[in-house]
Structure formats: structure tokens, C-alpha cells
The first five atom37 places (N, CA, C, CB, O) and aatype in JSON, in Angstrom:
{
  "aatype": [12, 16, 7, 7, 19, 13, 10, 18, 13, 10, 1, 18, 19, 10, 4, 14, 10, 10, 15, 3, 7, 3, 15, 19, 19, 12, 3, 2, 0, 15, 19, 8, 11, 19, 0, 3, 19, 11, 11, 10, 9, 11, 7, 3, 1, 15, 11, 8, 8, 10, 10, 16, 15, 10, 15, 15],
  "atom_mask": [
    [1, 1, 1, 1, 1],
    [1, 1, 1, 1, 1],
    [1, 1, 1, 0, 1],
    [1, 1, 1, 0, 1],
    [1, 1, 1, 1, 1],
    [1, 1, 1, 1, 1],
    [1, 1, 1, 1, 1],
    [1, 1, 1, 1, 1],
    [1, 1, 1, 1, 1],
    [1, 1, 1, 1, 1],
    [1, 1, 1, 1, 1],
    [1, 1, 1, 1, 1],
    [1, 1, 1, 1, 1],
    [1, 1, 1, 1, 1],
    [1, 1, 1, 1, 1],
    [1, 1, 1, 1, 1],
    [1, 1, 1, 1, 1],
    [1, 1, 1, 1, 1],
    [1, 1, 1, 1, 1],
    [1, 1, 1, 1, 1],
    [1, 1, 1, 0, 1],
    [1, 1, 1, 1, 1],
    [1, 1, 1, 1, 1],
    [1, 1, 1, 1, 1],
    [1, 1, 1, 1, 1],
    [1, 1, 1, 1, 1],
    [1, 1, 1, 1, 1],
    [1, 1, 1, 1, 1],
    [1, 1, 1, 1, 1],
    [1, 1, 1, 1, 1],
    [1, 1, 1, 1, 1],
    [1, 1, 1, 1, 1],
    [1, 1, 1, 1, 1],
    [1, 1, 1, 1, 1],
    [1, 1, 1, 1, 1],
    [1, 1, 1, 1, 1],
    [1, 1, 1, 1, 1],
    [1, 1, 1, 1, 1],
    [1, 1, 1, 1, 1],
    [1, 1, 1, 1, 1],
    [1, 1, 1, 1, 1],
    [1, 1, 1, 1, 1],
    [1, 1, 1, 0, 1],
    [1, 1, 1, 1, 1],
    [1, 1, 1, 1, 1],
    [1, 1, 1, 1, 1],
    [1, 1, 1, 1, 1],
    [1, 1, 1, 1, 1],
    [1, 1, 1, 1, 1],
    [1, 1, 1, 1, 1],
    [1, 1, 1, 1, 1],
    [1, 1, 1, 1, 1],
    [1, 1, 1, 1, 1],
    [1, 1, 1, 1, 1],
    [1, 1, 1, 1, 1],
    [1, 1, 1, 1, 1]
  ],
  "atom_positions": [
    [[66.95, 102.16, 131.2], [66.61, 102.96, 132.05], [65.87, 103.31, 133.17], [66.48, 103.36, 131.66], [65.17, 102.49, 133.76]],
    [[65.94, 104.16, 133.41], [65.14, 104.93, 135.29], [63.84, 105.96, 134.58], [66.82, 106.57, 136.62], [63.77, 106.72, 133.62]],
    [[63.0, 105.52, 135.56], [61.77, 106.52, 135.1], [62.24, 108.04, 134.69], [0.0, 0.0, 0.0], [61.87, 108.57, 133.64]],
    [[63.16, 108.73, 135.7], [63.69, 110.14, 135.28], [64.31, 110.39, 134.23], [0.0, 0.0, 0.0], [64.43, 111.52, 133.77]],
    [[64.92, 109.07, 133.58], [65.62, 109.17, 132.57], [64.46, 109.51, 130.99], [66.53, 107.73, 132.63], [64.51, 110.28, 130.03]],
    [[63.5, 108.41, 131.5], [62.45, 108.4, 130.46], [61.69, 109.68, 130.42], [61.48, 107.27, 130.69], [61.5, 110.14, 129.3]],
    [[61.21, 110.36, 131.49], [60.46, 111.5, 131.92], [61.38, 112.94, 130.87], [60.6, 111.58, 133.96], [61.0, 113.72, 130.0]],
    [[62.43, 112.75, 131.43], [63.84, 113.73, 130.39], [63.11, 113.47, 128.95], [66.02, 112.79, 130.37], [62.42, 114.36, 128.45]],
    [[63.36, 111.89, 128.13], [63.1, 112.22, 127.15], [61.66, 112.48, 126.93], [63.64, 111.48, 126.47], [61.48, 113.33, 126.06]],
    [[60.59, 112.01, 127.43], [59.53, 112.61, 127.11], [59.31, 114.26, 126.68], [58.89, 112.29, 128.11], [58.96, 114.8, 125.63]],
    [[59.68, 114.76, 127.93], [59.99, 116.33, 127.95], [60.57, 117.14, 126.96], [60.76, 116.6, 128.88], [60.16, 118.18, 126.46]],
    [[61.7, 116.41, 126.72], [62.51, 117.16, 125.52], [62.85, 116.73, 124.22], [63.65, 117.44, 125.89], [63.53, 117.38, 123.43]],
    [[62.29, 115.49, 124.02], [62.52, 114.48, 122.68], [61.31, 114.71, 122.04], [62.75, 112.77, 122.95], [61.03, 115.51, 121.15]],
    [[60.27, 113.42, 122.93], [59.45, 113.12, 121.87], [58.09, 113.78, 122.19], [59.36, 111.6, 121.65], [57.14, 113.34, 121.54]],
    [[57.77, 115.03, 123.31], [56.3, 115.5, 123.62], [56.68, 116.64, 122.52], [55.76, 116.01, 125.47], [55.62, 116.98, 121.99]],
    [[57.67, 117.29, 122.01], [57.79, 118.69, 121.12], [57.59, 118.27, 119.94], [59.14, 119.54, 121.13], [57.16, 119.09, 119.13]],
    [[57.87, 116.86, 119.49], [57.79, 116.59, 118.25], [56.1, 116.07, 117.86], [58.99, 115.51, 117.99], [55.67, 116.04, 116.71]],
    [[55.25, 115.67, 119.15], [53.99, 115.39, 118.78], [52.94, 116.55, 118.28], [53.51, 114.75, 119.85], [53.06, 117.76, 118.49]],
    [[52.07, 116.04, 117.71], [50.92, 117.28, 117.02], [49.81, 116.42, 117.66], [50.76, 117.57, 114.92], [49.73, 115.25, 118.04]],
    [[48.69, 117.87, 117.59], [47.27, 116.81, 118.33], [46.74, 116.02, 117.57], [45.95, 117.49, 118.83], [46.57, 116.09, 116.35]],
    [[46.35, 114.9, 118.64], [45.69, 114.12, 118.2], [46.55, 112.66, 118.01], [0.0, 0.0, 0.0], [45.91, 111.61, 117.9]],
    [[48.04, 112.66, 117.99], [49.11, 111.9, 118.06], [48.56, 110.54, 119.19], [50.47, 112.94, 118.59], [47.69, 110.55, 120.06]],
    [[49.1, 109.91, 118.92], [48.78, 108.71, 120.15], [50.36, 108.05, 120.23], [47.32, 107.24, 119.58], [51.13, 107.99, 119.28]],
    [[50.54, 107.73, 121.22], [51.78, 107.2, 122.11], [51.41, 105.49, 122.64], [51.97, 108.4, 123.67], [50.65, 105.3, 123.59]],
    [[51.83, 104.73, 122.14], [51.47, 103.57, 122.62], [52.9, 103.03, 123.19], [50.73, 102.68, 121.5], [53.91, 103.31, 122.54]],
    [[53.01, 102.3, 124.33], [54.0, 102.02, 125.27], [53.31, 100.72, 126.17], [54.36, 103.46, 126.18], [52.22, 100.74, 126.74]],
    [[54.34, 99.55, 126.12], [54.02, 98.21, 126.62], [54.11, 98.25, 128.23], [55.05, 97.12, 125.97], [54.08, 99.33, 128.82]],
    [[54.17, 97.48, 128.65], [54.22, 97.78, 130.24], [55.33, 97.75, 131.03], [53.48, 96.97, 130.91], [55.6, 97.06, 132.01]],
    [[55.76, 98.35, 130.61], [57.4, 98.53, 131.23], [57.45, 99.15, 132.43], [58.42, 99.42, 130.35], [56.75, 100.14, 132.22]],
    [[57.74, 99.2, 133.33], [58.05, 99.8, 134.85], [58.19, 101.41, 134.38], [59.75, 99.07, 135.72], [57.37, 102.16, 134.91]],
    [[59.07, 101.98, 133.49], [59.42, 103.09, 133.43], [58.41, 103.86, 132.35], [60.83, 103.05, 133.18], [58.61, 104.95, 131.8]],
    [[57.57, 103.2, 132.25], [56.5, 104.04, 131.25], [55.22, 104.15, 132.53], [55.9, 102.91, 129.43], [54.42, 105.07, 132.36]],
    [[55.06, 103.47, 133.46], [54.37, 104.05, 134.11], [54.38, 104.76, 135.29], [53.85, 103.52, 134.14], [53.52, 104.77, 136.17]],
    [[55.84, 105.58, 135.21], [55.8, 106.69, 136.06], [54.85, 107.58, 136.34], [56.54, 107.31, 135.81], [54.03, 107.66, 135.42]],
    [[54.62, 108.32, 137.29], [53.38, 109.19, 137.67], [53.04, 110.18, 136.89], [53.48, 109.79, 138.86], [51.87, 110.54, 136.79]],
    [[54.35, 110.94, 136.02], [54.01, 112.19, 135.14], [53.87, 111.95, 133.78], [55.01, 113.21, 135.22], [53.76, 112.82, 132.92]],
    [[53.87, 110.74, 133.61], [54.36, 110.56, 132.02], [52.61, 110.8, 131.63], [55.33, 108.59, 131.44], [52.26, 111.81, 131.02]],
    [[51.76, 109.9, 132.0], [50.5, 110.57, 131.12], [50.17, 112.19, 131.6], [48.93, 109.54, 131.42], [49.25, 112.73, 130.98]],
    [[50.66, 112.78, 132.36], [50.49, 114.1, 132.46], [51.19, 114.94, 131.01], [51.17, 114.49, 133.92], [50.53, 115.65, 130.26]],
    [[52.78, 114.62, 130.86], [53.06, 114.73, 129.78], [52.59, 114.93, 128.31], [53.42, 114.15, 129.89], [52.51, 115.88, 127.53]],
    [[52.27, 113.3, 128.3], [51.61, 113.26, 126.87], [50.29, 113.82, 126.83], [51.48, 111.84, 126.32], [49.92, 114.44, 125.84]],
    [[49.44, 113.64, 127.97], [48.62, 114.39, 127.81], [48.4, 115.7, 127.44], [48.32, 114.27, 128.46], [47.59, 116.05, 126.58]],
    [[49.37, 116.67, 128.3], [49.42, 118.18, 128.22], [49.67, 118.36, 126.66], [0.0, 0.0, 0.0], [49.28, 119.43, 126.21]],
    [[50.11, 117.72, 126.02], [50.61, 118.05, 124.57], [49.53, 117.42, 123.64], [52.18, 117.39, 124.21], [49.9, 116.99, 122.55]],
    [[47.98, 117.33, 124.07], [46.57, 116.74, 123.98], [46.99, 115.32, 122.78], [45.21, 118.18, 123.27], [46.47, 115.1, 121.69]],
    [[47.83, 114.75, 123.32], [48.06, 113.5, 122.55], [47.56, 112.07, 123.11], [49.51, 113.42, 122.38], [47.65, 112.16, 124.33]],
    [[47.3, 111.41, 122.93], [46.72, 110.26, 123.51], [47.97, 109.31, 124.14], [45.81, 109.5, 122.34], [49.07, 109.04, 123.65]],
    [[47.48, 109.0, 125.13], [48.27, 108.01, 125.91], [47.68, 106.7, 125.97], [48.47, 108.45, 127.26], [46.49, 106.64, 126.28]],
    [[48.38, 105.51, 125.69], [47.88, 103.87, 125.21], [48.96, 103.17, 126.16], [48.11, 103.34, 123.19], [50.14, 103.15, 125.78]],
    [[48.68, 102.73, 127.12], [49.4, 101.44, 127.7], [48.78, 99.69, 126.95], [49.0, 101.55, 129.64], [47.69, 99.12, 126.88]],
    [[49.85, 99.46, 126.63], [49.29, 97.92, 125.97], [49.13, 96.83, 127.18], [50.55, 97.17, 124.73], [49.91, 96.92, 128.13]],
    [[48.55, 96.24, 127.18], [47.89, 95.08, 128.45], [48.59, 93.74, 128.36], [46.09, 94.65, 128.22], [48.57, 92.92, 127.45]],
    [[49.27, 93.72, 129.62], [50.0, 92.2, 129.74], [49.55, 90.82, 128.81], [49.75, 91.72, 131.3], [48.37, 90.6, 128.52]],
    [[50.39, 90.14, 128.49], [49.67, 89.46, 127.57], [50.22, 88.43, 128.28], [49.8, 89.63, 126.01], [50.3, 87.6, 127.37]],
    [[50.71, 87.83, 129.34], [51.18, 86.88, 130.17], [50.18, 86.47, 130.78], [52.12, 87.21, 130.98], [49.5, 87.39, 131.24]],
    [[49.79, 85.43, 130.98], [48.36, 84.74, 132.02], [48.64, 84.42, 133.43], [47.76, 83.18, 131.46], [47.75, 83.97, 134.15]]
  ]
}
């Protein structure tokens, strides 16, 4: 999956389903760190959480 595909998914599939105060938890995959991901999720008044890396 590319960052563009993930942003499309967020914009047209996930974000329309989010309610105020919902949380979106994602791992640290590179597509989750694309520039507009946080803006799209927070624009829906939801919370964005990235899991920390477990590798040492």
C-alpha cells in the first residue's frame, strides 16, 4: 500500500465513519506517517495514536 492509497482510504472510507472522540490507533508502518494522515483524522475531531516501536 502506498501513502496515497492510505490517504484515499482515510478520506473516503474511515473518516466518514468516525465520531467525535473516536481514537485511531496505528502501528509505525511508513504509510501511517504520511504528512496529511494526522490532519485528516484530527479534522474529524478524533484522536490519532501511533504505537511506539517495540524493537530495540
